[in-house]
N, CA, C and O atoms as a Tripos MOL2 file, in Angstrom:
@<TRIPOS>MOLECULE
protein
  268   267    67     0     0
PROTEIN
NO_CHARGES

@<TRIPOS>ATOM
      1 N          52.6040    9.4960  248.4420 N.3       1 MET1
      2 CA         52.8100   10.9120  248.3420 C.3       1 MET1
      3 C          53.4280   11.1880  246.9790 C.2       1 MET1
      4 O          54.2860   10.4480  246.4990 O.2       1 MET1
      5 N          52.9670   12.2730  246.3740 N.am      2 SER2
      6 CA         53.4580   12.6600  245.0620 C.3       2 SER2
      7 C          53.6170   14.1690  245.0100 C.2       2 SER2
      8 O          52.7460   14.9190  245.4520 O.2       2 SER2
      9 N          54.7320   14.5950  244.4690 N.am      3 TYR3
     10 CA         54.9790   16.0130  244.2300 C.3       3 TYR3
     11 C          55.2850   16.1190  242.7430 C.2       3 TYR3
     12 O          56.3850   15.7800  242.3070 O.2       3 TYR3
     13 N          54.3150   16.5890  241.9650 N.am      4 ALA4
     14 CA         54.4510   16.5600  240.5090 C.3       4 ALA4
     15 C          53.8950   17.8420  239.8980 C.2       4 ALA4
     16 O          53.1220   18.5620  240.5310 O.2       4 ALA4
     17 N          54.2990   18.1180  238.6520 N.am      5 PRO5
     18 CA         53.7760   19.3110  237.9900 C.3       5 PRO5
     19 C          52.2700   19.2010  237.7690 C.2       5 PRO5
     20 O          51.7190   18.1040  237.6780 O.2       5 PRO5
     21 N          51.6210   20.3520  237.6860 N.am      6 VAL6
     22 CA         50.1910   20.4060  237.3870 C.3       6 VAL6
     23 C          50.0520   20.1710  235.8820 C.2       6 VAL6
     24 O          50.4950   20.9850  235.0710 O.2       6 VAL6
     25 N          49.4290   19.0440  235.5240 N.am      7 TYR7
     26 CA         49.3850   18.6520  234.1130 C.3       7 TYR7
     27 C          48.5290   19.5820  233.2640 C.2       7 TYR7
     28 O          48.8390   19.7870  232.0900 O.2       7 TYR7
     29 N          47.4690   20.1490  233.8170 N.am      8 THR8
     30 CA         46.6590   21.0760  233.0250 C.3       8 THR8
     31 C          47.4770   22.3080  232.6360 C.2       8 THR8
     32 O          47.2920   22.8640  231.5540 O.2       8 THR8
     33 N          48.3730   22.7270  233.5140 N.am      9 ASP9
     34 CA         49.2610   23.8470  233.1940 C.3       9 ASP9
     35 C          50.2330   23.4580  232.0780 C.2       9 ASP9
     36 O          50.5320   24.2710  231.2030 O.2       9 ASP9
     37 N          50.7270   22.2150  232.1070 N.am     10 LEU10
     38 CA         51.6320   21.7500  231.0510 C.3      10 LEU10
     39 C          50.9280   21.7200  229.7000 C.2      10 LEU10
     40 O          51.5160   22.0890  228.6830 O.2      10 LEU10
     41 N          49.6680   21.2790  229.6850 N.am     11 PHE11
     42 CA         48.9170   21.2430  228.4280 C.3      11 PHE11
     43 C          48.6860   22.6560  227.8910 C.2      11 PHE11
     44 O          48.7510   22.8820  226.6830 O.2      11 PHE11
     45 N          48.4200   23.5910  228.7790 N.am     12 ARG12
     46 CA         48.2190   24.9770  228.3730 C.3      12 ARG12
     47 C          49.5040   25.5250  227.7530 C.2      12 ARG12
     48 O          49.4610   26.2260  226.7420 O.2      12 ARG12
     49 N          50.6200   25.2110  228.3490 N.am     13 ARG13
     50 CA         51.8990   25.6770  227.8010 C.3      13 ARG13
     51 C          52.1990   25.0160  226.4540 C.2      13 ARG13
     52 O          52.7530   25.6490  225.5550 O.2      13 ARG13
     53 N          51.8310   23.7450  226.3220 N.am     14 ALA14
     54 CA         52.0390   23.0480  225.0450 C.3      14 ALA14
     55 C          51.2220   23.7170  223.9400 C.2      14 ALA14
     56 O          51.6900   23.8460  222.8090 O.2      14 ALA14
     57 N          50.0070   24.1380  224.2680 N.am     15 ALA15
     58 CA         49.1670   24.8230  223.2780 C.3      15 ALA15
     59 C          49.8200   26.1240  222.8270 C.2      15 ALA15
     60 O          49.7090   26.5010  221.6610 O.2      15 ALA15
     61 N          50.4920   26.8030  223.7310 N.am     16 THR16
     62 CA         51.1890   28.0360  223.3770 C.3      16 THR16
     63 C          52.3150   27.7420  222.3860 C.2      16 THR16
     64 O          52.5280   28.4970  221.4370 O.2      16 THR16
     65 N          53.0350   26.6410  222.6110 N.am     17 TYR17
     66 CA         54.0970   26.2460  221.6870 C.3      17 TYR17
     67 C          53.5220   25.9270  220.3100 C.2      17 TYR17
     68 O          54.0680   26.3600  219.2950 O.2      17 TYR17
     69 N          52.4330   25.1790  220.2680 N.am     18 VAL18
     70 CA         51.7970   24.8310  218.9960 C.3      18 VAL18
     71 C          51.3800   26.0950  218.2610 C.2      18 VAL18
     72 O          51.5820   26.2050  217.0520 O.2      18 VAL18
     73 N          50.8040   27.0450  218.9780 N.am     19 ASP19
     74 CA         50.3830   28.3080  218.3750 C.3      19 ASP19
     75 C          51.5720   29.0330  217.7480 C.2      19 ASP19
     76 O          51.4820   29.5350  216.6280 O.2      19 ASP19
     77 N          52.6730   29.0840  218.4710 N.am     20 LYS20
     78 CA         53.8620   29.7730  217.9360 C.3      20 LYS20
     79 C          54.3980   29.0780  216.6930 C.2      20 LYS20
     80 O          54.8070   29.7350  215.7360 O.2      20 LYS20
     81 N          54.3950   27.7440  216.7080 N.am     21 ILE21
     82 CA         54.9000   26.9800  215.5590 C.3      21 ILE21
     83 C          53.9920   27.1780  214.3530 C.2      21 ILE21
     84 O          54.4720   27.3510  213.2330 O.2      21 ILE21
     85 N          52.6740   27.1530  214.5800 N.am     22 LEU22
     86 CA         51.7390   27.3570  213.4740 C.3      22 LEU22
     87 C          51.8270   28.7670  212.9000 C.2      22 LEU22
     88 O          51.4720   28.9880  211.7420 O.2      22 LEU22
     89 N          52.2910   29.7100  213.6910 N.am     23 LYS23
     90 CA         52.4650   31.0880  213.2120 C.3      23 LYS23
     91 C          53.8140   31.3030  212.5470 C.2      23 LYS23
     92 O          54.1270   32.4190  212.1300 O.2      23 LYS23
     93 N          54.6300   30.2350  212.4400 N.am     24 GLY24
     94 CA         55.8740   30.3200  211.6840 C.3      24 GLY24
     95 C          57.1570   30.2370  212.4800 C.2      24 GLY24
     96 O          58.2360   30.2710  211.8890 O.2      24 GLY24
     97 N          57.0870   30.1310  213.7880 N.am     25 ALA25
     98 CA         58.3210   30.0300  214.5840 C.3      25 ALA25
     99 C          58.9730   28.6650  214.3650 C.2      25 ALA25
    100 O          58.2930   27.6540  214.1880 O.2      25 ALA25
    101 N          60.2840   28.6600  214.3800 N.am     26 LYS26
    102 CA         61.0130   27.4020  214.2470 C.3      26 LYS26
    103 C          61.0760   26.7350  215.6230 C.2      26 LYS26
    104 O          61.4310   27.3870  216.6050 O.2      26 LYS26
    105 N          60.7350   25.4470  215.7070 N.am     27 PRO27
    106 CA         60.7750   24.7490  217.0040 C.3      27 PRO27
    107 C          62.1470   24.8170  217.6760 C.2      27 PRO27
    108 O          62.2300   24.8840  218.9020 O.2      27 PRO27
    109 N          63.2140   24.8030  216.8900 N.am     28 ALA28
    110 CA         64.5580   24.8460  217.4610 C.3      28 ALA28
    111 C          64.8620   26.1850  218.1280 C.2      28 ALA28
    112 O          65.7360   26.2670  218.9900 O.2      28 ALA28
    113 N          64.1440   27.2310  217.7310 N.am     29 ASP29
    114 CA         64.3780   28.5570  218.2930 C.3      29 ASP29
    115 C          63.5700   28.8240  219.5590 C.2      29 ASP29
    116 O          63.8200   29.8070  220.2570 O.2      29 ASP29
    117 N          62.6100   27.9640  219.8590 N.am     30 LEU30
    118 CA         61.7760   28.1690  221.0420 C.3      30 LEU30
    119 C          62.5170   27.7080  222.2980 C.2      30 LEU30
    120 O          63.1810   26.6720  222.2750 O.2      30 LEU30
    121 N          62.4120   28.4510  223.3740 N.am     31 PRO31
    122 CA         63.1170   28.0690  224.6110 C.3      31 PRO31
    123 C          62.4450   26.8720  225.2900 C.2      31 PRO31
    124 O          61.2400   26.6570  225.1600 O.2      31 PRO31
    125 N          63.2350   26.1220  225.9980 N.am     32 VAL32
    126 CA         62.7130   25.0180  226.7960 C.3      32 VAL32
    127 C          62.2310   25.6090  228.1170 C.2      32 VAL32
    128 O          62.9670   26.3370  228.7830 O.2      32 VAL32
    129 N          60.9990   25.2950  228.4900 N.am     33 GLU33
    130 CA         60.4530   25.8260  229.7300 C.3      33 GLU33
    131 C          60.2620   24.7000  230.7400 C.2      33 GLU33
    132 O          59.8910   23.5800  230.3890 O.2      33 GLU33
    133 N          60.5230   25.0240  231.9890 N.am     34 ARG34
    134 CA         60.3020   24.0620  233.0680 C.3      34 ARG34
    135 C          58.9490   24.3430  233.7090 C.2      34 ARG34
    136 O          58.4510   25.4670  233.6540 O.2      34 ARG34
    137 N          58.3570   23.3170  234.3170 N.am     35 PRO35
    138 CA         57.0860   23.5560  235.0160 C.3      35 PRO35
    139 C          57.2720   24.5580  236.1460 C.2      35 PRO35
    140 O          58.3310   24.6200  236.7710 O.2      35 PRO35
    141 N          56.2290   25.3410  236.3990 N.am     36 THR36
    142 CA         56.3020   26.3380  237.4630 C.3      36 THR36
    143 C          55.3010   26.0580  238.5790 C.2      36 THR36
    144 O          55.4440   26.5690  239.6890 O.2      36 THR36
    145 N          54.2910   25.2480  238.2840 N.am     37 LYS37
    146 CA         53.2810   24.9160  239.2880 C.3      37 LYS37
    147 C          53.3670   23.4270  239.6140 C.2      37 LYS37
    148 O          53.4590   22.5880  238.7180 O.2      37 LYS37
    149 N          53.3360   23.1130  240.9020 N.am     38 PHE38
    150 CA         53.4230   21.7280  241.3520 C.3      38 PHE38
    151 C          52.3180   21.4430  242.3580 C.2      38 PHE38
    152 O          51.8790   22.3380  243.0800 O.2      38 PHE38
    153 N          51.8730   20.1900  242.4020 N.am     39 ASP39
    154 CA         50.8700   19.7410  243.3680 C.3      39 ASP39
    155 C          51.4930   18.7080  244.3000 C.2      39 ASP39
    156 O          52.2660   17.8480  243.8750 O.2      39 ASP39
    157 N          51.1410   18.8120  245.5740 N.am     40 LEU40
    158 CA         51.5290   17.8080  246.5610 C.3      40 LEU40
    159 C          50.2720   17.0150  246.8950 C.2      40 LEU40
    160 O          49.3070   17.5610  247.4290 O.2      40 LEU40
    161 N          50.2900   15.7260  246.5770 N.am     41 VAL41
    162 CA         49.1500   14.8470  246.8260 C.3      41 VAL41
    163 C          49.5930   13.7730  247.8160 C.2      41 VAL41
    164 O          50.6340   13.1410  247.6390 O.2      41 VAL41
    165 N          48.7820   13.5750  248.8690 N.am     42 ILE42
    166 CA         49.0950   12.5700  249.8940 C.3      42 ILE42
    167 C          47.9510   11.5810  249.9600 C.2      42 ILE42
    168 O          46.7890   11.9730  250.0630 O.2      42 ILE42
    169 N          48.2770   10.2970  249.9010 N.am     43 ASN43
    170 CA         47.2850    9.2280  249.9980 C.3      43 ASN43
    171 C          47.3280    8.6690  251.4180 C.2      43 ASN43
    172 O          48.1730    7.8360  251.7440 O.2      43 ASN43
    173 N          46.4030    9.1400  252.2610 N.am     44 LEU44
    174 CA         46.3740    8.7060  253.6640 C.3      44 LEU44
    175 C          45.9970    7.2370  253.8140 C.2      44 LEU44
    176 O          46.4910    6.5490  254.7060 O.2      44 LEU44
    177 N          45.1290    6.7700  252.9440 N.am     45 LYS45
    178 CA         44.6790    5.3790  253.0150 C.3      45 LYS45
    179 C          45.8670    4.4280  252.8650 C.2      45 LYS45
    180 O          46.0210    3.4890  253.6460 O.2      45 LYS45
    181 N          46.6880    4.6730  251.8780 N.am     46 THR46
    182 CA         47.8690    3.8310  251.6550 C.3      46 THR46
    183 C          48.8790    4.0070  252.7770 C.2      46 THR46
    184 O          49.4940    3.0350  253.2150 O.2      46 THR46
    185 N          49.0560    5.2390  253.2460 N.am     47 ALA47
    186 CA         50.0060    5.4930  254.3340 C.3      47 ALA47
    187 C          49.6230    4.6960  255.5810 C.2      47 ALA47
    188 O          50.4830    4.1120  256.2400 O.2      47 ALA47
    189 N          48.3430    4.6750  255.8950 N.am     48 LYS48
    190 CA         47.8930    3.9140  257.0690 C.3      48 LYS48
    191 C          48.0940    2.4170  256.8790 C.2      48 LYS48
    192 O          48.4590    1.7110  257.8190 O.2      48 LYS48
    193 N          47.8550    1.9330  255.6660 N.am     49 GLN49
    194 CA         48.0150    0.5030  255.3910 C.3      49 GLN49
    195 C          49.4560    0.0390  255.5510 C.2      49 GLN49
    196 O          49.6940   -1.1060  255.9340 O.2      49 GLN49
    197 N          50.4100    0.8980  255.2680 N.am     50 ILE50
    198 CA         51.8100    0.4910  255.4100 C.3      50 ILE50
    199 C          52.4190    0.9760  256.7170 C.2      50 ILE50
    200 O          53.6160    0.8130  256.9540 O.2      50 ILE50
    201 N          51.5850    1.5720  257.5610 N.am     51 GLY51
    202 CA         52.0380    1.9420  258.9010 C.3      51 GLY51
    203 C          52.7580    3.2690  259.0200 C.2      51 GLY51
    204 O          53.5180    3.4690  259.9690 O.2      51 GLY51
    205 N          52.5420    4.1820  258.0840 N.am     52 LEU52
    206 CA         53.1840    5.4950  258.1470 C.3      52 LEU52
    207 C          52.2610    6.5140  258.7980 C.2      52 LEU52
    208 O          51.0460    6.4770  258.6040 O.2      52 LEU52
    209 N          52.8310    7.4040  259.5540 N.am     53 THR53
    210 CA         52.0930    8.5160  260.1250 C.3      53 THR53
    211 C          52.5740    9.7870  259.4480 C.2      53 THR53
    212 O          53.7570   10.1220  259.4940 O.2      53 THR53
    213 N          51.6480   10.4840  258.8230 N.am     54 ILE54
    214 CA         51.9850   11.7130  258.1130 C.3      54 ILE54
    215 C          51.7880   12.8860  259.0840 C.2      54 ILE54
    216 O          50.7070   13.0280  259.6560 O.2      54 ILE54
    217 N          52.8070   13.7230  259.2760 N.am     55 PRO55
    218 CA         52.6770   14.8720  260.1820 C.3      55 PRO55
    219 C          51.5430   15.8160  259.7380 C.2      55 PRO55
    220 O          51.3290   16.0230  258.5430 O.2      55 PRO55
    221 N          50.8380   16.3700  260.7000 N.am     56 GLN56
    222 CA         49.7020   17.2470  260.4300 C.3      56 GLN56
    223 C          50.1070   18.4610  259.6020 C.2      56 GLN56
    224 O          49.3460   18.8850  258.7330 O.2      56 GLN56
    225 N          51.2700   19.0230  259.8450 N.am     57 MET57
    226 CA         51.7350   20.1900  259.0840 C.3      57 MET57
    227 C          51.8830   19.8620  257.5930 C.2      57 MET57
    228 O          51.6040   20.7020  256.7370 O.2      57 MET57
    229 N          52.3200   18.6430  257.2950 N.am     58 LEU58
    230 CA         52.4530   18.2260  255.9020 C.3      58 LEU58
    231 C          51.0730   18.0750  255.2590 C.2      58 LEU58
    232 O          50.8910   18.4120  254.0890 O.2      58 LEU58
    233 N          50.1170   17.5760  256.0150 N.am     59 LEU59
    234 CA         48.7550   17.4440  255.5030 C.3      59 LEU59
    235 C          48.1420   18.8180  255.2060 C.2      59 LEU59
    236 O          47.3970   18.9670  254.2380 O.2      59 LEU59
    237 N          48.4480   19.8060  256.0260 N.am     60 TYR60
    238 CA         47.9500   21.1630  255.7880 C.3      60 TYR60
    239 C          48.5220   21.7600  254.5070 C.2      60 TYR60
    240 O          47.8510   22.5280  253.8170 O.2      60 TYR60
    241 N          49.7520   21.4080  254.1990 N.am     61 ARG61
    242 CA         50.4130   21.9790  253.0190 C.3      61 ARG61
    243 C          50.0490   21.2660  251.7320 C.2      61 ARG61
    244 O          50.3030   21.7870  250.6460 O.2      61 ARG61
    245 N          49.4520   20.0710  251.8340 N.am     62 ALA62
    246 CA         49.1180   19.2890  250.6420 C.3      62 ALA62
    247 C          48.0070   19.9740  249.8530 C.2      62 ALA62
    248 O          47.1000   20.5850  250.4170 O.2      62 ALA62
    249 N          48.1080   19.8540  248.5260 N.am     63 ASP63
    250 CA         47.0710   20.3820  247.6630 C.3      63 ASP63
    251 C          45.8650   19.4480  247.6200 C.2      63 ASP63
    252 O          44.7270   19.8860  247.4510 O.2      63 ASP63
    253 N          46.1380   18.1470  247.7780 N.am     64 LYS64
    254 CA         45.0510   17.1650  247.7690 C.3      64 LYS64
    255 C          45.4150   16.0400  248.7420 C.2      64 LYS64
    256 O          46.5460   15.5540  248.7470 O.2      64 LYS64
    257 N          44.4470   15.6360  249.5610 N.am     65 VAL65
    258 CA         44.6370   14.5290  250.4980 C.3      65 VAL65
    259 C          43.5910   13.4720  250.1630 C.2      65 VAL65
    260 O          42.3900   13.7420  250.1850 O.2      65 VAL65
    261 N          44.0590   12.2730  249.8540 N.am     66 ILE66
    262 CA         43.1650   11.1580  249.5420 C.3      66 ILE66
    263 C          42.9350   10.3890  250.8240 C.2      66 ILE66
    264 O          43.8720    9.8780  251.4370 O.2      66 ILE66
    265 N          41.6510   10.3130  251.2300 N.am     67 LYS67
    266 CA         41.3380    9.6470  252.5020 C.3      67 LYS67
    267 C          40.8910    8.2740  252.2570 C.2      67 LYS67
    268 O          40.5800    7.5480  253.2010 O.2      67 LYS67
@<TRIPOS>BOND
     1     1     2 1
     2     2     3 1
     3     3     4 2
     4     3     5 am
     5     5     6 1
     6     6     7 1
     7     7     8 2
     8     7     9 am
     9     9    10 1
    10    10    11 1
    11    11    12 2
    12    11    13 am
    13    13    14 1
    14    14    15 1
    15    15    16 2
    16    15    17 am
    17    17    18 1
    18    18    19 1
    19    19    20 2
    20    19    21 am
    21    21    22 1
    22    22    23 1
    23    23    24 2
    24    23    25 am
    25    25    26 1
    26    26    27 1
    27    27    28 2
    28    27    29 am
    29    29    30 1
    30    30    31 1
    31    31    32 2
    32    31    33 am
    33    33    34 1
    34    34    35 1
    35    35    36 2
    36    35    37 am
    37    37    38 1
    38    38    39 1
    39    39    40 2
    40    39    41 am
    41    41    42 1
    42    42    43 1
    43    43    44 2
    44    43    45 am
    45    45    46 1
    46    46    47 1
    47    47    48 2
    48    47    49 am
    49    49    50 1
    50    50    51 1
    51    51    52 2
    52    51    53 am
    53    53    54 1
    54    54    55 1
    55    55    56 2
    56    55    57 am
    57    57    58 1
    58    58    59 1
    59    59    60 2
    60    59    61 am
    61    61    62 1
    62    62    63 1
    63    63    64 2
    64    63    65 am
    65    65    66 1
    66    66    67 1
    67    67    68 2
    68    67    69 am
    69    69    70 1
    70    70    71 1
    71    71    72 2
    72    71    73 am
    73    73    74 1
    74    74    75 1
    75    75    76 2
    76    75    77 am
    77    77    78 1
    78    78    79 1
    79    79    80 2
    80    79    81 am
    81    81    82 1
    82    82    83 1
    83    83    84 2
    84    83    85 am
    85    85    86 1
    86    86    87 1
    87    87    88 2
    88    87    89 am
    89    89    90 1
    90    90    91 1
    91    91    92 2
    92    91    93 am
    93    93    94 1
    94    94    95 1
    95    95    96 2
    96    95    97 am
    97    97    98 1
    98    98    99 1
    99    99   100 2
   100    99   101 am
   101   101   102 1
   102   102   103 1
   103   103   104 2
   104   103   105 am
   105   105   106 1
   106   106   107 1
   107   107   108 2
   108   107   109 am
   109   109   110 1
   110   110   111 1
   111   111   112 2
   112   111   113 am
   113   113   114 1
   114   114   115 1
   115   115   116 2
   116   115   117 am
   117   117   118 1
   118   118   119 1
   119   119   120 2
   120   119   121 am
   121   121   122 1
   122   122   123 1
   123   123   124 2
   124   123   125 am
   125   125   126 1
   126   126   127 1
   127   127   128 2
   128   127   129 am
   129   129   130 1
   130   130   131 1
   131   131   132 2
   132   131   133 am
   133   133   134 1
   134   134   135 1
   135   135   136 2
   136   135   137 am
   137   137   138 1
   138   138   139 1
   139   139   140 2
   140   139   141 am
   141   141   142 1
   142   142   143 1
   143   143   144 2
   144   143   145 am
   145   145   146 1
   146   146   147 1
   147   147   148 2
   148   147   149 am
   149   149   150 1
   150   150   151 1
   151   151   152 2
   152   151   153 am
   153   153   154 1
   154   154   155 1
   155   155   156 2
   156   155   157 am
   157   157   158 1
   158   158   159 1
   159   159   160 2
   160   159   161 am
   161   161   162 1
   162   162   163 1
   163   163   164 2
   164   163   165 am
   165   165   166 1
   166   166   167 1
   167   167   168 2
   168   167   169 am
   169   169   170 1
   170   170   171 1
   171   171   172 2
   172   171   173 am
   173   173   174 1
   174   174   175 1
   175   175   176 2
   176   175   177 am
   177   177   178 1
   178   178   179 1
   179   179   180 2
   180   179   181 am
   181   181   182 1
   182   182   183 1
   183   183   184 2
   184   183   185 am
   185   185   186 1
   186   186   187 1
   187   187   188 2
   188   187   189 am
   189   189   190 1
   190   190   191 1
   191   191   192 2
   192   191   193 am
   193   193   194 1
   194   194   195 1
   195   195   196 2
   196   195   197 am
   197   197   198 1
   198   198   199 1
   199   199   200 2
   200   199   201 am
   201   201   202 1
   202   202   203 1
   203   203   204 2
   204   203   205 am
   205   205   206 1
   206   206   207 1
   207   207   208 2
   208   207   209 am
   209   209   210 1
   210   210   211 1
   211   211   212 2
   212   211   213 am
   213   213   214 1
   214   214   215 1
   215   215   216 2
   216   215   217 am
   217   217   218 1
   218   218   219 1
   219   219   220 2
   220   219   221 am
   221   221   222 1
   222   222   223 1
   223   223   224 2
   224   223   225 am
   225   225   226 1
   226   226   227 1
   227   227   228 2
   228   227   229 am
   229   229   230 1
   230   230   231 1
   231   231   232 2
   232   231   233 am
   233   233   234 1
   234   234   235 1
   235   235   236 2
   236   235   237 am
   237   237   238 1
   238   238   239 1
   239   239   240 2
   240   239   241 am
   241   241   242 1
   242   242   243 1
   243   243   244 2
   244   243   245 am
   245   245   246 1
   246   246   247 1
   247   247   248 2
   248   247   249 am
   249   249   250 1
   250   250   251 1
   251   251   252 2
   252   251   253 am
   253   253   254 1
   254   254   255 1
   255   255   256 2
   256   255   257 am
   257   257   258 1
   258   258   259 1
   259   259   260 2
   260   259   261 am
   261   261   262 1
   262   262   263 1
   263   263   264 2
   264   263   265 am
   265   265   266 1
   266   266   267 1
   267   267   268 2
@<TRIPOS>SUBSTRUCTURE
     1 MET1         2 RESIDUE 1 A MET
     2 SER2         6 RESIDUE 1 A SER
     3 TYR3        10 RESIDUE 1 A TYR
     4 ALA4        14 RESIDUE 1 A ALA
     5 PRO5        18 RESIDUE 1 A PRO
     6 VAL6        22 RESIDUE 1 A VAL
     7 TYR7        26 RESIDUE 1 A TYR
     8 THR8        30 RESIDUE 1 A THR
     9 ASP9        34 RESIDUE 1 A ASP
    10 LEU10       38 RESIDUE 1 A LEU
    11 PHE11       42 RESIDUE 1 A PHE
    12 ARG12       46 RESIDUE 1 A ARG
    13 ARG13       50 RESIDUE 1 A ARG
    14 ALA14       54 RESIDUE 1 A ALA
    15 ALA15       58 RESIDUE 1 A ALA
    16 THR16       62 RESIDUE 1 A THR
    17 TYR17       66 RESIDUE 1 A TYR
    18 VAL18       70 RESIDUE 1 A VAL
    19 ASP19       74 RESIDUE 1 A ASP
    20 LYS20       78 RESIDUE 1 A LYS
    21 ILE21       82 RESIDUE 1 A ILE
    22 LEU22       86 RESIDUE 1 A LEU
    23 LYS23       90 RESIDUE 1 A LYS
    24 GLY24       94 RESIDUE 1 A GLY
    25 ALA25       98 RESIDUE 1 A ALA
    26 LYS26      102 RESIDUE 1 A LYS
    27 PRO27      106 RESIDUE 1 A PRO
    28 ALA28      110 RESIDUE 1 A ALA
    29 ASP29      114 RESIDUE 1 A ASP
    30 LEU30      118 RESIDUE 1 A LEU
    31 PRO31      122 RESIDUE 1 A PRO
    32 VAL32      126 RESIDUE 1 A VAL
    33 GLU33      130 RESIDUE 1 A GLU
    34 ARG34      134 RESIDUE 1 A ARG
    35 PRO35      138 RESIDUE 1 A PRO
    36 THR36      142 RESIDUE 1 A THR
    37 LYS37      146 RESIDUE 1 A LYS
    38 PHE38      150 RESIDUE 1 A PHE
    39 ASP39      154 RESIDUE 1 A ASP
    40 LEU40      158 RESIDUE 1 A LEU
    41 VAL41      162 RESIDUE 1 A VAL
    42 ILE42      166 RESIDUE 1 A ILE
    43 ASN43      170 RESIDUE 1 A ASN
    44 LEU44      174 RESIDUE 1 A LEU
    45 LYS45      178 RESIDUE 1 A LYS
    46 THR46      182 RESIDUE 1 A THR
    47 ALA47      186 RESIDUE 1 A ALA
    48 LYS48      190 RESIDUE 1 A LYS
    49 GLN49      194 RESIDUE 1 A GLN
    50 ILE50      198 RESIDUE 1 A ILE
    51 GLY51      202 RESIDUE 1 A GLY
    52 LEU52      206 RESIDUE 1 A LEU
    53 THR53      210 RESIDUE 1 A THR
    54 ILE54      214 RESIDUE 1 A ILE
    55 PRO55      218 RESIDUE 1 A PRO
    56 GLN56      222 RESIDUE 1 A GLN
    57 MET57      226 RESIDUE 1 A MET
    58 LEU58      230 RESIDUE 1 A LEU
    59 LEU59      234 RESIDUE 1 A LEU
    60 TYR60      238 RESIDUE 1 A TYR
    61 ARG61      242 RESIDUE 1 A ARG
    62 ALA62      246 RESIDUE 1 A ALA
    63 ASP63      250 RESIDUE 1 A ASP
    64 LYS64      254 RESIDUE 1 A LYS
    65 VAL65      258 RESIDUE 1 A VAL
    66 ILE66      262 RESIDUE 1 A ILE
    67 LYS67      266 RESIDUE 1 A LYS
């Protein structure tokens, strides 16, 4: 199971920073931003191999389930 930021969103935000810097902004003046979008990924195959049972409600909430 993994709960991590959406990397495509992070790359999009990085491009915004690059754009601002190329337009003359000082990197030290730019605010630090935290990720706002996260994905919950559950690997059922691995869970079964190690003997874990994942509750159905958690599977419904997952963004991606690996079977």
